[in-house]
C-alpha positions as CSV (number, residue, x, y, z in Angstrom):
1,M,66.8,-15.1,-22.5
2,K,63.8,-16.3,-21.0
3,K,64.9,-14.7,-17.8
4,L,65.4,-11.3,-19.4
5,I,61.7,-11.6,-21.0
6,T,60.3,-12.6,-18.1
7,F,62.2,-9.4,-16.2
8,V,60.9,-6.7,-18.8
9,L,57.7,-8.3,-19.0
10,L,57.7,-7.8,-15.0
11,A,58.9,-4.2,-15.5
12,V,56.4,-3.0,-17.3
13,V,53.5,-4.1,-15.2
14,A,54.9,-2.6,-12.5
15,I,55.1,0.8,-14.7
16,I,51.4,0.2,-15.2
17,L,50.4,-0.5,-12.0
18,V,52.4,2.0,-10.6
19,G,51.0,4.4,-13.5
20,C,47.0,3.3,-12.1
21,E,47.6,5.1,-8.8
22,D,46.9,8.5,-10.5
23,I,44.0,6.9,-13.0
24,I,40.4,8.9,-11.8
25,I,37.5,6.7,-12.8
26,E,34.4,9.2,-13.4
27,D,31.2,8.2,-12.7
28,P,29.2,7.7,-16.2
29,I,27.3,11.1,-17.6
30,I,24.0,10.8,-17.2
31,D,21.6,12.0,-20.1
32,E,18.3,10.2,-19.2
33,L,16.9,8.8,-16.1
34,T,13.4,6.3,-16.2
35,I,12.0,6.0,-13.0
36,Y,9.7,3.0,-12.2
37,S,6.8,2.7,-9.9
38,I,4.1,0.6,-8.3
39,N,1.3,1.6,-5.8
40,D,-1.0,-0.4,-4.1
41,F,0.6,-3.8,-4.6
42,H,-2.1,-4.8,-2.0
43,G,0.0,-8.4,-1.5
44,A,-0.9,-9.2,-5.1
45,L,2.4,-12.0,-5.1
46,L,0.2,-14.9,-7.4
47,E,-1.0,-14.3,-10.7
48,D,-4.8,-13.8,-11.0
49,G,-6.6,-12.5,-14.4
50,D,-5.0,-9.3,-15.2
51,K,-2.8,-9.3,-11.8
52,V,0.2,-10.9,-13.0
53,G,2.2,-11.7,-9.5
54,I,5.3,-10.8,-8.1
55,S,7.3,-13.5,-10.2
56,K,6.6,-11.4,-13.3
57,I,6.4,-7.7,-12.3
58,G,9.8,-8.5,-10.5
59,A,11.7,-10.1,-14.0
60,Y,10.6,-7.4,-15.7
61,L,11.9,-4.4,-13.5
62,S,14.7,-6.5,-12.0
63,S,15.7,-7.2,-16.1
64,E,15.0,-3.1,-16.7
65,K,17.4,-2.4,-13.5
66,T,20.4,-4.9,-14.9
67,A,20.4,-3.8,-18.4
68,N,20.5,0.1,-17.2
69,P,21.9,0.2,-13.6
70,D,23.0,3.5,-14.0
71,S,19.8,5.1,-15.0
72,T,17.0,3.2,-13.2
73,I,14.9,3.9,-10.6
74,I,12.3,1.5,-8.3
75,I,10.2,3.1,-6.3
76,S,6.8,2.0,-4.2
77,A,4.6,4.4,-3.2
78,G,3.4,2.6,-0.6
79,D,0.1,0.0,0.4
80,M,2.0,-3.3,-0.5
81,F,1.5,-5.7,2.0
82,Q,-2.4,-5.9,3.4
83,G,-4.8,-7.5,0.7
84,T,-4.7,-11.3,0.2
85,A,-4.1,-14.1,2.7
86,V,-0.3,-15.4,1.9
87,S,1.2,-11.7,2.5
88,S,-0.6,-10.7,5.4
89,M,-0.6,-13.9,7.0
90,T,3.3,-13.5,6.6
91,R,3.0,-9.9,7.9
92,G,4.2,-8.3,4.6
93,K,7.7,-10.5,5.4
94,V,7.3,-12.2,2.2
95,V,6.7,-9.2,-0.3
96,V,9.7,-7.5,1.6
97,E,11.8,-10.2,0.8
98,A,10.3,-10.3,-3.1
99,M,11.2,-6.4,-3.3
100,N,14.8,-6.5,-2.1
101,M,15.2,-9.0,-5.0
102,I,13.8,-6.8,-7.7
103,G,16.2,-4.2,-6.5
104,F,13.4,-1.2,-5.4
105,D,15.3,1.5,-4.1
106,A,12.8,3.2,-1.4
107,M,9.5,2.6,-0.8
108,T,6.6,4.7,0.9
109,L,4.7,3.8,3.8
110,G,1.2,3.5,3.1
111,N,-2.0,3.5,5.2
112,H,-1.9,0.0,5.6
113,E,1.3,-0.5,6.8
114,F,0.0,0.5,9.7
115,D,-2.6,-2.5,10.3
116,W,-0.1,-4.5,12.4
117,G,1.2,-1.5,14.0
118,V,4.2,0.3,14.2
119,D,6.5,-2.1,15.5
120,Q,5.6,-4.3,12.9
121,I,6.6,-1.6,10.3
122,K,9.7,-1.6,12.8
123,V,10.5,-5.2,12.4
124,F,11.7,-4.7,9.1
125,F,14.8,-3.1,9.8
126,D,15.6,-4.5,13.4
127,G,18.9,-6.3,11.9
128,K,17.3,-9.5,12.7
129,D,17.0,-11.7,9.2
130,E,14.5,-13.7,10.4
131,N,12.4,-11.1,10.4
132,G,12.4,-10.1,6.9
133,E,15.2,-7.3,6.5
134,A,14.3,-4.3,3.8
135,S,17.7,-3.6,1.6
136,F,16.0,-0.3,1.2
137,P,14.2,2.4,3.5
138,F,11.0,3.2,4.2
139,L,9.9,6.6,3.9
140,S,7.7,8.9,5.3
141,A,8.3,12.8,5.7
142,N,5.3,13.4,7.9
143,V,4.2,11.1,11.0
144,N,5.0,13.2,14.0
145,Y,5.0,12.3,17.9
146,K,1.1,14.6,18.8
147,T,3.6,15.4,22.2
148,N,5.7,17.2,20.3
149,N,5.2,17.3,16.5
150,E,8.7,16.0,16.4
151,L,9.1,13.9,13.3
152,A,9.1,10.2,14.5
153,E,12.4,8.8,15.0
154,W,11.7,5.4,12.9
155,A,10.5,7.8,9.9
156,K,12.7,8.1,7.5
157,P,12.1,11.7,5.6
158,Y,13.6,11.3,2.5
159,T,16.6,8.9,1.3
160,I,19.2,9.7,-1.4
161,I,20.7,7.6,-4.5
162,D,23.5,7.4,-7.0
163,R,22.5,7.4,-10.6
164,G,26.1,7.8,-12.4
165,N,27.4,11.7,-12.3
166,L,23.7,12.3,-10.6
167,K,23.0,12.4,-7.3
168,I,19.3,11.9,-6.5
169,G,16.6,12.9,-3.3
170,I,13.4,11.0,-2.8
171,I,11.1,12.0,-0.2
172,G,8.1,10.0,0.6
173,L,5.1,10.8,2.5
174,L,0.7,9.8,3.3
175,G,-2.3,12.0,3.3
176,S,-2.4,14.1,6.3
177,D,-6.3,12.7,7.0
178,Q,-5.0,9.2,6.3
179,T,-5.0,8.7,10.3
180,N,-8.7,8.0,10.2
181,D,-8.1,5.1,7.6
182,I,-6.4,3.4,10.4
183,L,-7.1,1.5,13.5
184,A,-6.9,4.5,16.3
185,S,-5.4,2.8,19.0
186,H,-1.9,1.7,16.5
187,V,-1.7,5.8,15.6
188,K,-2.9,7.1,18.9
189,D,0.5,9.2,19.3
190,Y,1.0,10.1,16.0
191,V,-0.3,12.8,13.9
192,F,0.3,13.1,10.1
193,T,1.2,16.4,9.1
194,D,0.4,18.7,6.1
195,E,2.1,16.9,3.1
196,F,2.6,20.5,1.0
197,S,4.8,21.8,4.3
198,A,6.8,18.4,4.1
199,I,7.6,18.2,0.6
200,K,9.0,22.2,0.7
201,K,11.0,21.7,3.5
202,Y,12.9,18.1,2.9
203,A,13.0,19.2,-1.2
204,K,15.0,22.0,0.3
205,I,17.1,20.2,2.4
206,L,18.0,17.8,-0.4
207,R,19.2,20.6,-2.9
208,S,20.6,23.0,-0.5
209,E,22.3,21.0,2.1
210,E,22.6,17.5,0.8
211,N,23.6,18.6,-2.4
212,C,20.8,17.0,-4.4
213,D,20.9,17.1,-8.7
214,I,17.1,15.5,-8.5
215,V,14.5,15.4,-6.1
216,I,11.5,13.1,-6.7
217,V,8.1,13.2,-4.9
218,S,6.6,9.9,-3.5
219,A,3.3,10.6,-2.2
220,H,0.6,8.0,-0.7
221,L,-1.8,10.3,-1.7
222,D,-3.7,12.0,-4.9
223,T,-2.2,15.2,-4.8
224,A,-4.5,16.3,-7.6
225,D,-5.8,19.4,-5.0
226,I,-2.1,20.6,-4.6
227,N,-1.0,19.8,-7.9
228,Y,-0.9,23.6,-8.7
229,Q,1.3,24.5,-5.8
230,L,3.5,21.4,-6.6
231,S,4.3,22.8,-9.9
232,S,4.9,26.3,-8.9
233,L,7.8,25.3,-6.8
234,I,11.2,27.1,-7.7
235,G,14.8,26.9,-6.6
236,D,15.7,24.8,-3.8
237,E,11.9,23.9,-2.7
238,K,11.7,22.6,-6.8
239,I,10.6,18.5,-7.6
240,D,11.2,17.1,-10.6
241,A,9.1,14.0,-10.8
242,L,5.7,12.9,-8.5
243,I,4.3,9.5,-7.7
244,N,0.7,9.2,-6.4
245,G,-0.9,6.3,-4.8
246,H,-4.1,5.6,-2.4
247,T,-6.9,6.2,-3.8
248,H,-5.8,2.9,-6.7
249,Q,-6.4,5.3,-9.9
250,Q,-4.9,4.9,-13.3
251,Y,-3.4,8.2,-14.3
252,Y,-0.7,10.1,-15.4
253,G,0.6,13.4,-17.1
254,E,3.1,16.5,-17.0
255,L,2.3,19.5,-15.4
256,K,3.1,22.6,-16.9
257,Y,2.2,25.8,-14.0
258,N,4.9,28.1,-14.0
259,R,7.7,25.8,-15.3
260,D,9.5,25.7,-19.0
261,V,10.3,21.3,-17.9
262,P,6.9,19.5,-17.2
263,L,6.9,18.0,-13.6
264,P,5.6,14.3,-14.4
265,Y,3.1,12.5,-12.5
266,V,1.8,9.2,-12.0
267,Q,-0.7,6.6,-10.2
268,S,-0.8,3.1,-11.4
269,G,-3.7,1.6,-10.4
270,S,-3.8,-1.4,-7.9
271,S,-2.7,-4.8,-7.3
272,G,0.4,-4.2,-9.9
273,Q,-1.6,-3.6,-12.7
274,Y,0.1,-1.4,-13.8
275,I,3.4,0.1,-13.8
276,G,4.7,3.8,-13.6
277,K,7.4,5.1,-15.6
278,I,8.6,8.6,-15.8
279,T,11.2,9.8,-18.2
280,L,13.6,12.3,-17.0
281,E,15.7,14.1,-20.3
282,I,18.9,15.6,-18.7
283,N,21.8,17.1,-20.0
284,G,24.7,15.2,-19.5
285,E,26.7,18.2,-18.4
286,T,24.7,21.1,-16.8
287,K,22.8,18.2,-14.6
288,E,19.3,20.1,-15.9
289,I,16.4,18.0,-16.5
290,V,15.5,19.0,-20.1
291,D,12.5,17.1,-21.0
292,A,10.1,14.8,-18.9
293,S,7.1,12.4,-19.8
294,S,5.0,9.6,-17.9
295,E,3.0,7.1,-18.8
296,N,1.1,4.1,-17.3
297,I,2.1,0.5,-18.7
298,K,-0.1,-2.5,-18.8
299,A,2.0,-5.2,-16.6
300,T,-0.1,-7.8,-19.1
301,R,1.2,-6.1,-21.5
302,I,5.2,-6.5,-20.7
303,C,5.1,-8.8,-17.9
304,N,5.6,-11.9,-19.3
305,Q,8.7,-14.1,-18.1
306,E,8.5,-15.3,-14.4
307,S,11.8,-14.9,-12.0
308,I,13.0,-18.4,-11.1
309,E,14.1,-16.3,-8.0
310,I,11.7,-15.1,-6.9
311,N,9.5,-18.4,-7.9
312,N,12.0,-20.1,-5.7
313,L,11.2,-17.7,-3.0
314,L,7.4,-18.4,-3.2
315,S,7.9,-22.0,-2.7
316,K,8.7,-21.5,0.9
317,Y,5.6,-20.3,1.2
318,Q,3.8,-23.4,-0.3
319,D,1.7,-24.1,3.4
320,Y,0.4,-20.3,3.3
321,I,-0.3,-20.7,-0.6
322,D,-2.0,-24.0,0.2
323,E,-4.1,-22.6,3.1
324,S,-5.1,-19.7,0.8
325,N,-6.3,-21.5,-1.9
326,S,-8.3,-24.2,0.3
327,V,-12.1,-24.3,-0.8
328,L,-14.2,-23.7,1.5
329,G,-17.7,-24.0,-0.5
330,V,-19.1,-23.2,-4.0
331,A,-21.1,-20.0,-4.2
332,G,-25.0,-20.2,-5.3
333,E,-25.6,-16.5,-6.3
334,N,-23.7,-13.6,-7.9
335,I,-22.1,-12.0,-5.1
336,Y,-21.2,-8.5,-5.3
337,K,-19.7,-5.9,-2.5
338,N,-22.7,-4.5,-1.4
339,I,-25.0,-7.5,-0.4
340,A,-21.7,-9.3,0.7
341,G,-21.3,-5.9,3.4
342,I,-25.0,-6.6,4.6
343,W,-23.6,-10.3,5.0
344,M,-20.9,-9.5,6.8
345,A,-22.7,-7.4,9.2
346,T,-25.5,-9.4,9.6
347,A,-22.9,-12.3,10.6
348,I,-21.3,-10.2,13.6
349,Q,-25.3,-9.2,14.5
350,E,-25.8,-13.1,15.2
351,K,-22.3,-14.0,16.3
352,M,-22.7,-11.0,19.3
353,Q,-26.1,-12.0,19.8
354,V,-27.0,-8.1,19.2
355,D,-30.2,-5.9,17.6
356,L,-28.2,-4.9,14.8
357,G,-24.3,-5.6,13.5
358,V,-22.7,-2.7,11.2
359,V,-19.4,-2.9,8.9
360,N,-17.7,0.1,7.0
361,S,-18.0,-0.2,3.2
362,G,-14.1,0.4,3.2
363,G,-14.0,-2.6,5.2
364,V,-15.3,-4.8,2.4
365,R,-12.7,-4.8,-0.1
366,G,-14.0,-4.4,-4.0
367,S,-11.0,-6.3,-5.7
368,A,-12.8,-9.4,-4.8
369,F,-15.8,-9.2,-6.5
370,P,-18.0,-10.2,-8.0
371,I,-17.8,-13.7,-7.6
372,Y,-20.4,-15.7,-9.4
373,A,-22.5,-18.1,-9.4
374,N,-21.0,-21.6,-9.0
375,D,-17.4,-20.4,-8.8
376,N,-15.1,-22.1,-6.2
377,V,-14.5,-19.9,-2.7
378,S,-11.4,-20.1,-1.2
379,Y,-10.2,-19.2,2.1
380,G,-8.1,-17.0,0.4
381,D,-11.1,-15.1,-1.3
382,I,-13.1,-14.4,2.2
383,F,-9.0,-13.2,3.4
384,E,-9.4,-10.9,-0.2
385,I,-13.0,-9.2,0.9
386,M,-11.6,-9.0,4.4
387,P,-7.8,-8.6,4.5
388,F,-8.0,-6.5,8.2
389,E,-7.5,-7.5,11.6
390,N,-10.6,-6.6,13.0
391,M,-12.1,-7.9,15.6
392,I,-16.1,-7.7,16.8
393,C,-17.0,-5.7,19.7
394,S,-20.4,-4.1,20.6
395,S,-21.9,-1.8,23.2
396,K,-25.5,-0.3,24.3
397,I,-26.8,2.9,22.2
398,S,-29.4,5.2,22.6
399,G,-32.0,5.4,19.3
400,N,-30.8,8.9,18.8
401,Q,-27.2,8.1,18.5
402,L,-28.1,5.1,16.3
403,L,-30.6,6.9,14.1
404,R,-27.7,9.3,13.3
405,I,-25.6,6.4,12.1
406,L,-28.9,4.7,10.0
407,Q,-28.4,7.9,7.8
408,Y,-25.3,6.3,6.5
409,M,-27.4,3.0,5.3
410,N,-25.7,2.2,1.5
411,D,-23.5,5.6,1.9
412,G,-20.5,4.4,3.9
413,M,-21.9,1.7,6.3
414,Y,-23.3,-1.6,5.5
415,F,-26.3,-2.9,8.4
416,S,-27.3,-6.5,9.2
417,S,-30.4,-8.0,6.9
418,N,-32.8,-7.5,9.9
419,V,-32.4,-3.5,9.4
420,T,-35.0,-1.9,7.2
421,K,-35.7,1.7,6.1
422,S,-39.0,2.8,4.6
423,G,-39.7,6.6,4.2
424,Q,-37.7,8.5,6.7
425,S,-38.2,6.0,9.4
426,Y,-35.8,2.7,10.3
427,Y,-36.9,-0.5,11.4
428,I,-35.7,-3.8,13.3
429,S,-36.8,-6.7,12.8
430,G,-39.8,-5.0,11.9
431,V,-39.5,-3.2,15.0
432,L,-39.9,0.8,14.6
433,V,-36.4,2.7,15.9
434,E,-37.3,5.5,18.1
435,N,-35.5,8.2,19.8
436,D,-36.0,7.0,23.3
437,G,-35.1,3.0,22.9
438,V,-31.6,1.4,24.0
439,Y,-30.0,-0.8,20.9
440,S,-26.8,-3.4,21.2
441,V,-25.2,-2.8,18.4
442,G,-22.1,-5.1,17.0
443,T,-19.1,-3.6,15.0
444,I,-15.8,-3.8,14.4
445,D,-12.8,-2.7,16.5
446,Y,-12.0,0.2,13.3
447,L,-15.6,2.1,14.2
448,F,-15.8,0.9,17.4
449,E,-12.3,3.5,18.4
450,K,-13.6,6.3,16.3
451,D,-14.3,9.0,18.6
452,Y,-16.9,10.5,16.7
453,Y,-19.2,7.2,16.6
454,P,-21.0,7.2,19.6
455,F,-20.1,3.2,20.3
456,M,-17.2,4.0,22.4
457,Y,-19.9,5.9,24.6
458,G,-22.2,3.1,25.0
459,Q,-23.4,1.0,27.7
460,D,-22.8,-3.0,28.4
461,I,-18.8,-2.3,26.3
462,I,-17.8,-6.1,24.8
463,K,-14.6,-6.4,23.4
464,T,-13.3,-9.3,21.7
465,S,-10.4,-11.0,20.4
466,I,-12.4,-12.7,17.3
467,L,-11.6,-12.0,14.2
468,L,-14.8,-10.2,11.9
469,R,-13.1,-13.1,9.1
470,E,-13.3,-15.7,11.5
471,I,-17.0,-15.5,11.9
472,M,-17.0,-15.0,8.0
473,V,-15.3,-18.3,7.7
474,D,-17.7,-20.2,9.9
475,S,-20.9,-18.6,8.2
476,V,-19.3,-19.9,5.0
477,Y,-19.3,-23.6,6.5
478,E,-22.3,-23.0,8.0
479,K,-24.7,-22.1,4.8
480,V,-22.8,-24.8,2.8
481,A,-23.8,-27.4,5.3
482,L,-27.3,-26.0,5.4
483,Y,-27.9,-25.2,1.5
484,Q,-24.9,-27.1,-0.3
485,K,-23.6,-23.9,-1.9
486,F,-22.8,-20.4,-0.1
487,Y,-25.3,-17.9,-0.2
488,V,-25.2,-14.3,1.5
489,T,-29.3,-13.3,0.5
490,K,-30.3,-16.3,2.9
């Protein structure tokens, strides 16, 4: 009897298994799609005030994607790595590893991804795990070679992902003028082409050739100047969601120019202080978007739990964290960006033993300030003020050339403390700058390589391998030894 029962059960199982061959498992129908985004994270890995850190951001985003895997997308709009000691010392590797754990679907290249050169970008896709392989694509639809205007072979203009019954295309690009924000030698072979043309080109490819139902644009730029045009795109060139970056602004909204359904857009500040959220309501049968909305969510409000997995990752980089936290001295005064910029230019002037020093205001990062009197000043603080690998240079230029640069005093450039202005005249150590004079100027390679400044055309050119950040650290130690505290105005 037992043998008969066993035989019957086996026969039933066999029938079921044979029948399964004809069963087609359909993709779930998606009627709402959520797109989370961050931009300009700048290596803000560790919690610091309203910067909640990668562990808490990661815990929130990964939990959202785990709960709703068929209807959640996570995108970065660029500038993820450069900005803090831990991230920069690992060349962004620790950030990429955390993004892998979180489940990012795509990342747009920002201008600061080029700070270490194109070869460093390629590292994350070279097949060598020890370099920190990215499990998501880096996107850049408008980085072309100057020689033939063809898209660089390492630049991926878009990616396509599936969510349920939806096929979704994501285009990434950066501002056409952002070559000016990058060390010239790092992008000498490239041109960043017109953003609007690139969006139209690849939106059409995604819809007409790749059969995408939804097209998202992740742009490392503020698209305000072309928003009307973007909103008015129709047919195969139409886009459905827009993520911005680069300007560190916090905004969101819906564009309704020439559209029945609005085009949602968002930019979410910087350093992970906000998380962008775009929601698309979709007719599950036709796959048409029927409504859209956007918002920015304050990270301190929703990111309350830490990720054990990401904490374990960070613990592997504890030596870097300890170095970042090492205290150089105590501030003897309130330090703000403007006086810190003058101090940095003065440090260059003294190190190079030149008539004056100059740095660009963009190279003095505002997020590092203020530093208040009696605050500890750490190596990480100095790194945040000057996260870039800028090396110091010098040359001799004419007084006429110098006077044209001095017009930017306190308006884009900081000069060493021995430079003063009275009326329309400029003085170096109390001596009038004259048109027919010759003056030695120290600066950073970022400014030196700009062909619209005179530095590279000067005489007695000296290029060093000394980082500005190194002489800043030396200056802190020297001032602490002299005054017992760190002053930038002494």
